[in-house]
N, CA, C and O atoms as CSV, one atom per row, in Angstrom:
chain,resi,resn,atom,element,x,y,z
A,1,MET,N,N,-13.357,-8.637,8.810
A,1,MET,CA,C,-13.086,-7.791,7.132
A,1,MET,C,C,-13.222,-9.079,6.202
A,1,MET,O,O,-12.976,-10.267,6.409
A,2,SER,N,N,-13.820,-8.223,4.840
A,2,SER,CA,C,-13.894,-9.430,3.976
A,2,SER,C,C,-12.200,-8.907,3.033
A,2,SER,O,O,-11.463,-7.941,3.229
A,3,LYS,N,N,-12.128,-9.843,2.205
A,3,LYS,CA,C,-10.566,-10.176,1.926
A,3,LYS,C,C,-10.670,-9.206,0.546
A,3,LYS,O,O,-10.144,-9.594,-0.497
A,4,ASP,N,N,-10.974,-8.662,0.575
A,4,ASP,CA,C,-10.856,-7.616,-0.333
A,4,ASP,C,C,-10.942,-6.043,-0.113
A,4,ASP,O,O,-10.987,-5.142,-0.951
A,5,SER,N,N,-10.953,-5.997,1.246
A,5,SER,CA,C,-10.815,-5.049,2.189
A,5,SER,C,C,-9.505,-4.505,2.803
A,5,SER,O,O,-9.380,-3.562,3.584
A,6,TYR,N,N,-8.282,-5.543,2.122
A,6,TYR,CA,C,-7.253,-5.101,2.679
A,6,TYR,C,C,-6.221,-4.236,2.048
A,6,TYR,O,O,-4.999,-4.265,2.195
A,7,CYS,N,N,-7.004,-3.418,1.276
A,7,CYS,CA,C,-5.861,-2.424,0.921
A,7,CYS,C,C,-6.318,-0.916,1.113
A,7,CYS,O,O,-5.555,-0.006,1.440
A,8,CYS,N,N,-7.887,-0.765,0.822
A,8,CYS,CA,C,-7.974,0.411,0.824
A,8,CYS,C,C,-8.959,1.054,2.402
A,8,CYS,O,O,-9.351,2.219,2.450
A,9,ASP,N,N,-9.234,-0.058,3.667
A,9,ASP,CA,C,-9.515,0.181,4.374
A,9,ASP,C,C,-8.792,0.751,5.387
A,9,ASP,O,O,-7.658,0.460,5.008
A,10,MET,N,N,-8.670,1.267,6.257
A,10,MET,CA,C,-7.502,2.001,7.130
A,10,MET,C,C,-6.865,1.060,8.486
A,10,MET,O,O,-5.837,1.145,9.158
A,11,ARG,N,N,-8.383,-0.116,8.488
A,11,ARG,CA,C,-8.064,-0.985,9.502
A,11,ARG,C,C,-7.096,-2.317,8.677
A,11,ARG,O,O,-6.437,-3.134,9.320
A,12,GLY,N,N,-7.189,-2.306,7.176
A,12,GLY,CA,C,-6.601,-3.282,6.911
A,12,GLY,C,C,-5.216,-2.940,6.428
A,12,GLY,O,O,-4.330,-3.729,6.098
A,13,MET,N,N,-5.178,-1.268,6.449
A,13,MET,CA,C,-3.594,-1.445,5.943
A,13,MET,C,C,-2.065,-1.955,6.630
A,13,MET,O,O,-0.957,-1.958,6.092
A,14,LEU,N,N,-2.533,-2.455,8.280
A,14,LEU,CA,C,-1.291,-3.585,8.463
A,14,LEU,C,C,-1.473,-4.278,8.010
A,14,LEU,O,O,-0.572,-4.748,7.315
A,15,SER,N,N,-2.979,-5.011,8.028
A,15,SER,CA,C,-2.776,-6.156,7.255
A,15,SER,C,C,-2.525,-6.360,5.835
A,15,SER,O,O,-2.202,-7.487,5.458
A,16,PHE,N,N,-2.652,-5.249,4.868
A,16,PHE,CA,C,-1.909,-5.129,3.710
A,16,PHE,C,C,-0.365,-5.251,3.850
A,16,PHE,O,O,0.137,-6.165,3.196
A,17,LEU,N,N,0.397,-4.548,4.528
A,17,LEU,CA,C,1.529,-4.298,4.903
A,17,LEU,C,C,2.200,-5.441,5.232
A,17,LEU,O,O,3.387,-5.402,4.909
A,18,ILE,N,N,1.799,-6.565,5.829
A,18,ILE,CA,C,2.190,-7.778,6.567
A,18,ILE,C,C,1.753,-8.748,5.249
A,18,ILE,O,O,2.460,-9.743,5.088
A,19,LEU,N,N,0.854,-8.577,4.478
A,19,LEU,CA,C,0.779,-9.720,2.902
A,19,LEU,C,C,2.257,-9.223,2.252
A,19,LEU,O,O,3.284,-9.892,2.139
A,20,PHE,N,N,2.011,-7.812,1.860
A,20,PHE,CA,C,3.111,-7.249,1.371
A,20,PHE,C,C,4.590,-7.814,1.604
A,20,PHE,O,O,5.290,-8.358,0.749
A,21,LEU,N,N,4.903,-7.580,2.894
A,21,LEU,CA,C,6.625,-7.782,3.213
A,21,LEU,C,C,6.742,-9.244,3.387
A,21,LEU,O,O,7.877,-9.657,3.625
A,22,LEU,N,N,5.412,-10.436,3.285
A,22,LEU,CA,C,5.391,-12.208,3.235
A,22,LEU,C,C,5.460,-12.291,1.765
A,22,LEU,O,O,5.799,-13.283,1.120
A,23,SER,N,N,5.119,-11.201,1.328
A,23,SER,CA,C,5.432,-11.278,-0.134
A,23,SER,C,C,6.773,-11.550,-0.859
A,23,SER,O,O,7.096,-12.190,-1.860
A,24,LYS,N,N,7.379,-10.846,0.004
A,24,LYS,CA,C,9.020,-10.805,-0.138
A,24,LYS,C,C,9.795,-11.330,0.272
A,24,LYS,O,O,10.951,-11.123,-0.097
A,25,LYS,N,N,9.432,-12.390,1.373
A,25,LYS,CA,C,9.941,-13.752,2.258
A,25,LYS,C,C,9.770,-13.857,3.253
A,25,LYS,O,O,9.926,-12.889,3.997
A,26,PRO,N,N,9.446,-14.848,3.642
A,26,PRO,CA,C,9.158,-16.071,4.976
A,26,PRO,C,C,9.282,-15.170,6.244
A,26,PRO,O,O,10.499,-15.064,6.402
A,27,MET,N,N,8.713,-14.533,7.137
A,27,MET,CA,C,9.269,-14.033,8.149
A,27,MET,C,C,8.772,-14.301,9.367
A,27,MET,O,O,7.572,-14.395,9.111
A,28,SER,N,N,8.931,-14.562,10.975
A,28,SER,CA,C,8.558,-14.070,11.963
A,28,SER,C,C,8.071,-12.958,12.377
A,28,SER,O,O,8.548,-11.947,11.862
A,29,GLY,N,N,6.872,-12.770,13.532
A,29,GLY,CA,C,6.564,-11.880,13.608
A,29,GLY,C,C,7.494,-11.143,14.297
A,29,GLY,O,O,7.311,-9.984,13.924
A,30,GLN,N,N,8.419,-11.169,15.120
A,30,GLN,CA,C,9.164,-10.004,15.235
A,30,GLN,C,C,10.652,-9.502,13.658
A,30,GLN,O,O,11.406,-8.554,13.441
A,31,GLU,N,N,10.375,-10.620,13.091
A,31,GLU,CA,C,11.114,-9.898,11.603
A,31,GLU,C,C,10.204,-8.688,10.986
A,31,GLU,O,O,10.516,-7.565,10.589
A,32,LEU,N,N,8.587,-9.571,11.090
A,32,LEU,CA,C,7.752,-8.428,10.611
A,32,LEU,C,C,7.823,-6.975,11.042
A,32,LEU,O,O,8.095,-5.989,10.357
A,33,ALA,N,N,7.414,-7.091,12.778
A,33,ALA,CA,C,7.382,-5.469,13.520
A,33,ALA,C,C,8.753,-5.034,12.933
A,33,ALA,O,O,8.714,-4.115,12.114
A,34,LYS,N,N,9.966,-5.574,13.245
A,34,LYS,CA,C,11.510,-4.747,12.256
A,34,LYS,C,C,11.075,-3.883,11.255
A,34,LYS,O,O,11.261,-2.667,11.274
A,35,GLU,N,N,10.369,-4.640,10.185
A,35,GLU,CA,C,10.502,-4.454,9.019
A,35,GLU,C,C,9.480,-3.312,8.633
A,35,GLU,O,O,9.695,-2.561,7.682
A,36,ILE,N,N,8.045,-3.201,9.648
A,36,ILE,CA,C,7.483,-2.105,9.609
A,36,ILE,C,C,7.877,-0.834,10.461
A,36,ILE,O,O,7.414,0.266,10.158
A,37,GLU,N,N,8.761,-0.999,11.561
A,37,GLU,CA,C,9.375,-0.263,12.319
A,37,GLU,C,C,10.298,0.452,11.229
A,37,GLU,O,O,10.616,1.601,11.534
A,38,LYS,N,N,10.812,-0.057,9.938
A,38,LYS,CA,C,11.856,0.515,9.073
A,38,LYS,C,C,10.727,1.495,8.324
A,38,LYS,O,O,11.022,2.642,7.989
A,39,ARG,N,N,9.637,1.023,8.138
A,39,ARG,CA,C,8.685,2.245,7.184
A,39,ARG,C,C,8.048,3.282,7.995
A,39,ARG,O,O,7.726,4.402,7.599
A,40,LYS,N,N,7.891,2.785,9.208
A,40,LYS,CA,C,6.998,3.455,9.962
A,40,LYS,C,C,8.185,4.626,11.042
A,40,LYS,O,O,8.742,5.690,10.770
A,41,GLY,N,N,8.174,4.228,11.617
A,41,GLY,CA,C,9.331,5.223,12.659
A,41,GLY,C,C,9.163,4.126,13.688
A,41,GLY,O,O,10.325,4.035,14.081
A,42,GLU,N,N,8.765,3.611,14.087
A,42,GLU,CA,C,8.529,3.222,15.167
A,42,GLU,C,C,8.054,1.275,15.198
A,42,GLU,O,O,7.856,0.592,14.193
A,43,LYS,N,N,8.003,0.940,16.216
A,43,LYS,CA,C,7.815,-0.811,16.045
A,43,LYS,C,C,6.891,-1.216,17.220
A,43,LYS,O,O,6.939,-1.059,18.440
A,44,PRO,N,N,5.387,-2.238,15.707
A,44,PRO,CA,C,4.172,-2.240,16.614
A,44,PRO,C,C,4.430,-2.845,17.890
A,44,PRO,O,O,5.572,-2.690,18.322
A,45,SER,N,N,3.790,-3.363,18.440
A,45,SER,CA,C,3.884,-4.150,19.658
A,45,SER,C,C,3.022,-5.309,19.457
A,45,SER,O,O,2.036,-5.419,18.728
A,46,PRO,N,N,3.641,-6.258,20.334
A,46,PRO,CA,C,2.726,-7.418,19.782
A,46,PRO,C,C,1.260,-7.649,20.074
A,46,PRO,O,O,0.511,-8.605,19.870
A,47,GLY,N,N,1.081,-6.322,20.680
A,47,GLY,CA,C,-0.480,-6.530,20.703
A,47,GLY,C,C,-1.481,-6.115,19.289
A,47,GLY,O,O,-2.597,-6.542,18.992
A,48,THR,N,N,-0.648,-5.175,18.615
A,48,THR,CA,C,-0.907,-4.803,17.482
A,48,THR,C,C,-0.681,-5.997,16.336
A,48,THR,O,O,-1.606,-6.257,15.566
A,49,ILE,N,N,0.514,-6.668,16.261
A,49,ILE,CA,C,1.334,-6.913,14.927
A,49,ILE,C,C,0.116,-8.563,15.131
A,49,ILE,O,O,-0.510,-9.153,14.250
A,50,TYR,N,N,0.174,-8.772,16.230
A,50,TYR,CA,C,-0.342,-10.566,16.505
A,50,TYR,C,C,-1.824,-11.328,16.242
A,50,TYR,O,O,-2.195,-12.502,16.268
A,51,PRO,N,N,-2.586,-9.800,15.928
A,51,PRO,CA,C,-4.022,-10.301,15.666
A,51,PRO,C,C,-4.292,-10.159,14.462
A,51,PRO,O,O,-5.167,-10.883,13.989
A,52,PRO,N,N,-3.569,-9.111,13.555
A,52,PRO,CA,C,-3.673,-9.034,12.164
A,52,PRO,C,C,-2.993,-10.743,11.466
A,52,PRO,O,O,-3.246,-11.308,10.402
A,53,LEU,N,N,-2.362,-11.020,12.262
A,53,LEU,CA,C,-1.460,-12.662,11.905
A,53,LEU,C,C,-2.555,-13.347,11.940
A,53,LEU,O,O,-2.828,-13.888,10.869
A,54,LYS,N,N,-3.420,-13.550,12.958
A,54,LYS,CA,C,-4.174,-14.601,13.536
A,54,LYS,C,C,-5.101,-14.631,12.291
A,54,LYS,O,O,-5.537,-15.692,11.844
A,55,THR,N,N,-5.387,-13.404,11.744
A,55,THR,CA,C,-6.928,-13.227,11.420
A,55,THR,C,C,-6.421,-13.771,9.905
A,55,THR,O,O,-7.184,-14.517,9.291
A,56,LEU,N,N,-5.232,-13.422,9.355
A,56,LEU,CA,C,-4.716,-13.569,7.885
A,56,LEU,C,C,-4.285,-14.945,7.975
A,56,LEU,O,O,-3.865,-15.472,6.945
A,57,ARG,N,N,-4.333,-15.768,9.310
A,57,ARG,CA,C,-3.870,-17.236,9.236
A,57,ARG,C,C,-5.238,-17.672,9.119
A,57,ARG,O,O,-5.666,-18.479,8.294
A,58,GLU,N,N,-5.892,-17.064,10.022
A,58,GLU,CA,C,-7.401,-18.162,9.925
A,58,GLU,C,C,-8.486,-18.109,8.301
A,58,GLU,O,O,-9.403,-18.823,7.895
A,59,GLU,N,N,-7.901,-17.087,7.836
A,59,GLU,CA,C,-8.974,-16.652,6.015
A,59,GLU,C,C,-8.112,-17.428,5.338
A,59,GLU,O,O,-8.630,-17.578,4.231
A,60,GLY,N,N,-6.812,-18.164,5.382
A,60,GLY,CA,C,-6.251,-18.962,4.461
A,60,GLY,C,C,-5.224,-18.250,3.784
A,60,GLY,O,O,-4.514,-18.602,2.842
A,61,LEU,N,N,-5.267,-17.231,4.398
A,61,LEU,CA,C,-3.969,-15.863,3.809
A,61,LEU,C,C,-2.348,-16.341,3.528
A,61,LEU,O,O,-1.512,-16.282,2.627
A,62,ILE,N,N,-2.478,-16.822,4.841
A,62,ILE,CA,C,-0.930,-17.028,5.462
A,62,ILE,C,C,-1.073,-17.922,6.030
A,62,ILE,O,O,-2.166,-18.145,6.550
A,63,LYS,N,N,0.267,-19.019,6.187
A,63,LYS,CA,C,0.239,-20.140,6.641
A,63,LYS,C,C,1.680,-20.140,8.095
A,63,LYS,O,O,2.710,-19.478,7.968
A,64,GLU,N,N,1.495,-20.681,8.860
A,64,GLU,CA,C,2.870,-20.986,10.212
A,64,GLU,C,C,3.237,-22.010,9.872
A,64,GLU,O,O,2.498,-22.976,9.687
A,65,ASP,N,N,4.937,-21.992,9.666
A,65,ASP,CA,C,5.943,-22.933,10.143
A,65,ASP,C,C,6.643,-22.783,11.295
A,65,ASP,O,O,7.538,-21.957,11.472
A,66,LYS,N,N,6.253,-23.552,12.053
A,66,LYS,CA,C,6.906,-23.592,13.988
A,66,LYS,C,C,7.869,-24.776,14.012
A,66,LYS,O,O,7.808,-25.991,13.821
A,67,GLN,N,N,9.013,-23.636,14.415
A,67,GLN,CA,C,10.196,-24.140,14.376
A,67,GLN,C,C,11.136,-23.927,15.897
A,67,GLN,O,O,12.160,-23.260,16.045
A,68,GLY,N,N,10.148,-24.995,17.238
A,68,GLY,CA,C,10.915,-24.714,18.762
A,68,GLY,C,C,9.437,-23.872,18.327
A,68,GLY,O,O,8.334,-24.054,17.812
A,69,LYS,N,N,10.687,-22.373,19.211
A,69,LYS,CA,C,9.317,-21.362,19.594
A,69,LYS,C,C,9.334,-20.347,18.272
A,69,LYS,O,O,8.672,-19.312,18.203
A,70,VAL,N,N,9.954,-20.699,17.552
A,70,VAL,CA,C,9.859,-19.315,16.321
A,70,VAL,C,C,9.031,-19.726,15.075
A,70,VAL,O,O,9.341,-20.630,14.298
A,71,ILE,N,N,7.997,-18.982,15.000
A,71,ILE,CA,C,6.807,-19.490,13.817
A,71,ILE,C,C,7.316,-18.477,13.003
A,71,ILE,O,O,7.808,-17.451,13.472
A,72,THR,N,N,7.225,-18.711,11.799
A,72,THR,CA,C,7.689,-17.969,10.093
A,72,THR,C,C,6.442,-18.128,9.695
A,72,THR,O,O,5.895,-19.211,9.905
A,73,TYR,N,N,5.853,-17.235,9.140
A,73,TYR,CA,C,4.934,-16.832,8.275
A,73,TYR,C,C,5.150,-16.777,6.611
A,73,TYR,O,O,5.957,-15.978,6.135
A,74,THR,N,N,4.478,-17.559,5.878
A,74,THR,CA,C,4.421,-17.488,4.368
A,74,THR,C,C,3.003,-17.287,4.153
A,74,THR,O,O,2.060,-17.713,4.821
A,75,LEU,N,N,3.010,-16.253,2.653
A,75,LEU,CA,C,1.654,-16.496,1.749
A,75,LEU,C,C,2.020,-17.529,1.484
A,75,LEU,O,O,3.067,-18.133,1.252
A,76,THR,N,N,0.430,-17.755,1.581
A,76,THR,CA,C,-0.493,-18.834,0.968
A,76,THR,C,C,-0.948,-18.487,-0.831
A,76,THR,O,O,-1.182,-17.339,-1.209
A,77,LEU,N,N,-1.007,-19.757,-1.807
A,77,LEU,CA,C,-1.635,-18.887,-2.748
A,77,LEU,C,C,-2.975,-18.101,-3.441
A,77,LEU,O,O,-3.149,-17.533,-4.519
A,78,GLU,N,N,-3.908,-18.390,-2.149
A,78,GLU,CA,C,-5.162,-17.183,-1.949
A,78,GLU,C,C,-4.245,-16.243,-1.260
A,78,GLU,O,O,-4.520,-15.168,-1.793
A,79,GLY,N,N,-3.323,-16.026,-0.392
A,79,GLY,CA,C,-2.681,-14.569,-0.329
A,79,GLY,C,C,-2.601,-13.883,-1.247
A,79,GLY,O,O,-3.081,-12.764,-1.432
A,80,LYS,N,N,-1.624,-14.883,-2.263
A,80,LYS,CA,C,-0.680,-14.003,-3.135
A,80,LYS,C,C,-1.786,-13.174,-4.223
A,80,LYS,O,O,-1.514,-12.066,-4.686
A,81,GLU,N,N,-2.967,-13.859,-4.510
A,81,GLU,CA,C,-4.038,-13.282,-5.401
A,81,GLU,C,C,-4.689,-12.273,-4.349
A,81,GLU,O,O,-5.086,-11.192,-4.784
A,82,VAL,N,N,-4.812,-12.541,-3.090
A,82,VAL,CA,C,-5.501,-11.228,-2.096
A,82,VAL,C,C,-4.611,-10.273,-2.631
A,82,VAL,O,O,-4.992,-9.196,-3.091
A,83,LEU,N,N,-3.367,-10.659,-2.580
A,83,LEU,CA,C,-2.324,-9.039,-2.553
A,83,LEU,C,C,-2.403,-8.513,-3.883
A,83,LEU,O,O,-2.581,-7.318,-4.122
A,84,LYS,N,N,-2.299,-9.218,-4.562
A,84,LYS,CA,C,-2.893,-8.400,-6.095
A,84,LYS,C,C,-3.670,-8.134,-6.305
A,84,LYS,O,O,-3.397,-7.716,-7.430
A,85,ARG,N,N,-4.899,-7.912,-6.170
A,85,ARG,CA,C,-5.561,-7.319,-6.055
A,85,ARG,C,C,-5.917,-6.220,-5.395
A,85,ARG,O,O,-6.713,-5.394,-5.840
A,86,ALA,N,N,-5.193,-6.130,-3.997
A,86,ALA,CA,C,-5.082,-5.403,-2.996
A,86,ALA,C,C,-3.719,-4.295,-3.843
A,86,ALA,O,O,-3.528,-3.100,-3.614
A,87,LYS,N,N,-3.333,-4.743,-4.338
A,87,LYS,CA,C,-2.072,-3.711,-4.670
A,87,LYS,C,C,-2.989,-3.122,-5.983
A,87,LYS,O,O,-2.788,-1.951,-6.305
A,88,GLU,N,N,-3.852,-3.807,-6.637
A,88,GLU,CA,C,-4.538,-3.278,-8.024
A,88,GLU,C,C,-5.441,-1.457,-7.539
A,88,GLU,O,O,-5.428,-0.289,-7.928
A,89,ARG,N,N,-6.142,-2.370,-6.418
A,89,ARG,CA,C,-7.014,-1.468,-6.030
A,89,ARG,C,C,-6.246,-0.224,-5.012
A,89,ARG,O,O,-6.452,0.977,-5.182
A,90,PHE,N,N,-5.538,-0.664,-4.179
A,90,PHE,CA,C,-4.473,0.576,-3.389
A,90,PHE,C,C,-4.026,1.517,-4.841
A,90,PHE,O,O,-4.477,2.662,-4.819
A,91,CYS,N,N,-3.093,1.103,-6.233
A,91,CYS,CA,C,-3.181,2.188,-6.805
A,91,CYS,C,C,-4.148,2.761,-7.685
A,91,CYS,O,O,-3.923,3.758,-8.371
A,92,LYS,N,N,-5.319,2.074,-7.665
A,92,LYS,CA,C,-6.323,3.089,-8.160
A,92,LYS,C,C,-7.113,3.852,-7.746
A,92,LYS,O,O,-7.945,4.566,-8.306
A,93,THR,N,N,-6.673,3.599,-6.096
A,93,THR,CA,C,-7.102,4.453,-4.996
A,93,THR,C,C,-6.136,5.622,-4.504
A,93,THR,O,O,-6.685,6.625,-4.047
A,94,PHE,N,N,-4.776,5.580,-4.557
A,94,PHE,CA,C,-4.047,6.344,-4.377
A,94,PHE,C,C,-3.181,6.895,-5.031
A,94,PHE,O,O,-2.430,7.667,-4.434
A,95,MET,N,N,-3.016,6.687,-6.395
A,95,MET,CA,C,-1.762,7.167,-7.322
A,95,MET,C,C,-1.729,8.290,-7.288
A,95,MET,O,O,-0.786,8.853,-6.732
A,96,ASP,N,N,-3.040,9.191,-8.039
A,96,ASP,CA,C,-3.323,10.066,-8.112
A,96,ASP,C,C,-2.848,11.506,-7.141
A,96,ASP,O,O,-2.793,12.705,-7.415
A,97,ILE,N,N,-2.555,10.717,-5.913
A,97,ILE,CA,C,-1.870,11.603,-4.981
A,97,ILE,C,C,-1.018,12.037,-4.769
A,97,ILE,O,O,-0.849,13.104,-4.178
A,98,PHE,N,N,0.170,10.940,-5.425
A,98,PHE,CA,C,1.229,10.903,-5.495
A,98,PHE,C,C,1.835,11.816,-6.785
A,98,PHE,O,O,3.048,11.866,-6.989
């Protein structure tokens, strides 16, 4: 998936949401799952949440900080830029729906 597709491609909506949540504060996978559950109404499984985290890390958009068994994810500078562009594209695409 290209870095420009993190907002409007439905497959990228979870990645977009992860980037957005990490822009608020660093989080572990479990914290991300809880935040997504608050918004969606159901908690995503580890098989749903960890593949996008791996992809975002491989693309250099997030980084990991491992403390014991807990991995905390944070945005990189590139991740912040990609999120900024994705938010702009999201607004252009969906604002007139509301």
